[in-house]
C-alpha positions as CSV (number, residue, x, y, z in Angstrom):
1,M,69.0,-21.6,179.8
2,N,67.9,-22.2,176.1
3,R,65.5,-19.2,176.3
4,R,68.4,-16.9,177.4
5,S,70.9,-18.0,174.7
6,H,68.5,-17.3,171.8
7,P,68.9,-13.5,171.8
8,Q,72.8,-14.0,172.2
9,R,72.8,-16.2,169.2
10,G,70.8,-13.7,167.1
11,L,73.2,-11.0,168.1
12,F,76.2,-13.3,167.1
13,V,74.6,-13.8,163.6
14,L,74.1,-10.1,163.0
15,T,77.7,-9.4,164.1
16,L,79.0,-12.1,161.7
17,V,77.0,-10.8,158.8
18,A,78.4,-7.3,159.4
19,L,81.9,-8.5,159.5
20,L,81.4,-10.4,156.2
21,A,80.0,-7.3,154.6
22,L,82.9,-5.1,155.7
23,S,85.4,-7.7,154.4
24,A,83.6,-7.7,150.9
25,C,83.9,-3.9,150.8
26,R,87.6,-3.7,151.5
27,P,89.7,-3.3,148.5
28,D,92.0,-6.2,147.5
29,D,95.5,-5.4,148.5
30,T,96.9,-7.5,145.7
31,L,95.1,-5.5,143.0
32,D,97.7,-4.3,140.3
33,I,97.1,-0.5,139.6
34,T,100.4,0.2,137.9
35,P,99.6,2.5,134.9
36,S,100.5,1.2,131.5
37,P,103.7,2.8,130.1
38,T,103.1,5.6,127.5
39,P,104.7,4.8,124.2
40,T,107.6,7.3,123.3
41,P,106.9,9.0,120.0
42,E,109.4,8.4,117.2
43,P,111.8,11.5,116.9
44,T,111.3,13.5,113.7
45,A,114.2,14.7,111.7
46,T,114.8,18.4,111.5
47,P,114.9,19.6,108.0
48,S,118.3,21.1,107.0
49,P,118.1,24.8,106.0
50,T,118.2,25.5,102.4
51,P,121.7,26.8,101.6
52,P,122.0,30.2,99.7
53,P,122.9,30.0,96.0
54,A,126.6,30.3,95.2
55,D,126.3,33.9,93.9
56,F,124.3,35.1,96.9
57,V,125.6,38.4,98.1
58,D,124.5,39.4,101.8
59,P,123.1,42.9,101.6
60,Y,124.2,43.7,105.2
61,E,127.9,42.9,104.2
62,V,127.6,45.2,101.2
63,N,126.2,48.0,103.4
64,L,128.8,47.4,106.1
65,S,131.5,47.8,103.4
66,I,130.0,51.0,102.2
67,I,130.0,52.5,105.6
68,E,133.5,51.4,106.4
69,S,134.7,52.8,103.1
70,L,133.0,56.0,103.7
71,I,134.4,56.4,107.2
72,A,137.9,55.7,105.8
73,L,137.5,58.6,103.4
74,L,136.2,61.2,105.9
75,P,138.5,64.2,106.1
76,D,140.5,64.8,109.2
77,P,140.6,67.7,109.9
78,L,137.3,68.9,108.6
79,P,137.3,72.7,108.0
80,A,133.9,74.2,108.5
81,G,133.0,77.6,109.8
82,E,135.3,79.4,112.2
83,E,136.9,76.3,113.6
84,E,138.8,73.2,112.4
85,W,137.2,69.9,113.4
86,R,139.3,66.9,114.1
87,R,138.3,63.3,114.6
88,N,137.8,62.3,118.3
89,F,139.2,58.8,118.5
90,E,138.7,58.6,122.3
91,V,135.0,58.1,121.9
92,G,133.5,54.7,121.1
93,T,135.7,52.4,119.0
94,D,138.3,54.4,117.2
95,G,135.9,57.4,117.3
96,V,132.9,55.5,116.0
97,K,129.7,54.1,117.5
98,N,126.7,52.1,116.2
99,I,123.7,54.2,115.7
100,R,120.8,53.0,117.9
101,G,117.6,51.8,116.1
102,I,119.3,50.7,112.8
103,R,118.6,47.2,112.0
104,R,120.1,44.7,109.5
105,P,120.6,44.8,106.7
106,A,121.0,48.6,107.1
107,V,124.1,49.9,108.8
108,G,124.5,53.1,110.6
109,R,127.6,54.7,112.2
110,E,128.2,57.8,114.4
111,I,131.6,59.5,113.9
112,Y,132.9,62.0,116.5
113,Y,134.8,65.4,116.0
114,Y,136.0,68.1,118.3
115,T,137.9,71.5,118.1
116,Q,140.7,72.7,120.3
117,Q,138.3,75.5,121.4
118,G,135.9,72.8,123.1
119,S,133.3,72.4,120.5
120,K,131.9,68.9,119.9
121,M,129.8,67.3,117.1
122,S,129.2,64.0,115.3
123,L,128.3,63.0,111.8
124,N,125.8,60.2,111.4
125,F,125.6,58.1,108.3
126,A,123.1,55.2,107.6
127,V,122.8,53.1,104.5
128,F,119.5,51.3,103.8
129,P,118.3,48.8,101.3
130,D,116.1,51.4,99.5
131,A,115.1,55.0,99.6
132,E,111.7,54.1,101.4
133,A,113.6,52.7,104.4
134,A,115.9,55.8,104.5
135,L,112.9,58.1,104.4
136,A,111.4,56.1,107.4
137,E,114.6,56.7,109.3
138,F,114.4,60.5,108.4
139,H,110.9,60.6,109.8
140,R,111.9,58.5,112.9
141,K,114.7,61.0,113.7
142,Q,112.4,63.9,112.9
143,E,110.0,62.8,115.6
144,L,112.9,62.2,118.2
145,R,114.6,65.6,117.5
146,S,111.3,67.6,117.3
147,S,110.9,66.9,121.1
148,L,114.1,68.7,121.6
149,V,114.3,71.5,119.1
150,N,112.2,73.3,116.5
151,L,113.1,71.8,113.1
152,K,112.5,73.7,109.9
153,E,113.3,72.9,106.1
154,D,116.2,74.9,104.6
155,D,116.0,75.6,100.9
156,S,119.6,75.9,100.6
157,F,120.0,72.1,101.0
158,P,118.6,69.0,99.1
159,K,115.2,68.0,100.2
160,P,114.0,66.4,102.3
161,N,116.0,68.1,105.0
162,L,115.3,69.6,108.5
163,I,117.5,71.9,110.5
164,G,117.1,73.4,114.1
165,G,118.8,74.2,117.3
166,G,118.2,74.9,120.9
167,L,119.3,74.0,124.5
168,Y,120.0,70.4,123.5
169,G,122.2,71.1,120.5
170,S,121.8,71.6,116.9
171,F,120.5,69.0,114.3
172,G,120.6,68.8,110.6
173,L,118.7,65.8,109.1
174,F,119.1,64.8,105.4
175,Q,117.8,61.9,103.2
176,I,119.6,61.2,99.8
177,D,118.3,58.2,98.0
178,N,118.9,55.1,100.3
179,Y,121.1,57.2,102.7
180,F,120.3,59.0,105.9
181,I,122.7,61.7,107.1
182,E,122.6,63.6,110.4
183,V,124.8,66.4,111.6
184,F,124.6,66.8,115.4
185,V,126.5,69.8,117.0
186,E,126.4,69.1,120.7
187,I,128.4,72.2,121.9
188,F,129.9,75.1,119.9
189,T,132.1,77.9,121.3
190,T,131.9,80.2,118.4
191,S,129.7,83.3,118.1
192,T,127.3,81.6,115.6
193,S,126.2,78.1,115.1
194,P,128.4,76.0,112.9
195,M,125.5,74.0,111.6
196,Q,125.2,75.5,108.2
197,P,128.9,75.2,107.2
198,L,129.2,71.7,108.7
199,S,126.1,70.5,106.9
200,S,127.4,72.0,103.7
201,E,130.9,70.3,104.0
202,T,129.3,67.0,105.0
203,L,127.0,66.8,102.0
204,K,129.8,68.0,99.7
205,F,132.0,65.3,101.0
206,F,129.2,62.7,100.5
207,E,128.6,63.7,96.9
208,N,132.2,64.0,96.0
209,N,133.1,60.5,97.4
210,R,129.9,58.5,96.9
211,A,131.3,56.8,93.7
212,D,134.4,55.8,95.6
213,F,132.9,54.2,98.6
214,E,130.1,52.6,96.7
215,S,132.6,51.1,94.2
216,A,134.8,49.8,97.1
217,A,131.7,48.0,98.4
218,D,131.0,46.6,94.8
219,S,134.5,45.3,94.6
220,S,134.3,43.7,98.0
221,A,131.0,41.9,97.1
222,M,132.6,40.6,93.9
223,D,135.6,39.4,95.7
224,D,133.3,37.5,98.3
225,G,131.3,35.9,95.5
């Protein structure tokens, strides 16, 4: 009997050793693995913007005042060519729309006209901080309009200027100092294009009234200051 139990005793010992080894490898269920809290950084104060000086004049407000004064002085009706052009107050806001692509502090407006015979046109005025910016707008519009019509320089108008017409209307582009001016005739019902007389009357209006709408802007800036 003792000889038979010897192998069983050895097997029991091996089994016990194996169980002890497995117990040693098992992780301790009571081990604390909670991560340490991350410290919250102290909030930093946002610096306050530096206020403008007391005598600061916003160039955008000045240009806006110029355009508003200019529009108020526009003739209605505007005699040019064979037809009499009247303001079309049914387009945009009281007959005026913002010009796309004009960014502050520049200001640009498009003013609409029509005739009883069915012709349609608009005058575009934009005022910029300097002549370089106005010339850049002249070239931007030149590129846009050249895809529609063939533009050419006209010696009867101040330079730079470009005038052309075609299936998509007639365009007159002008740059005077820090101003850009465009005459756009969408439709005309007369036998000849009214571009020449419209451009002449528009530039005449600009030169004759420039001192008035610029002085109105200067007065407004002084009042604000």
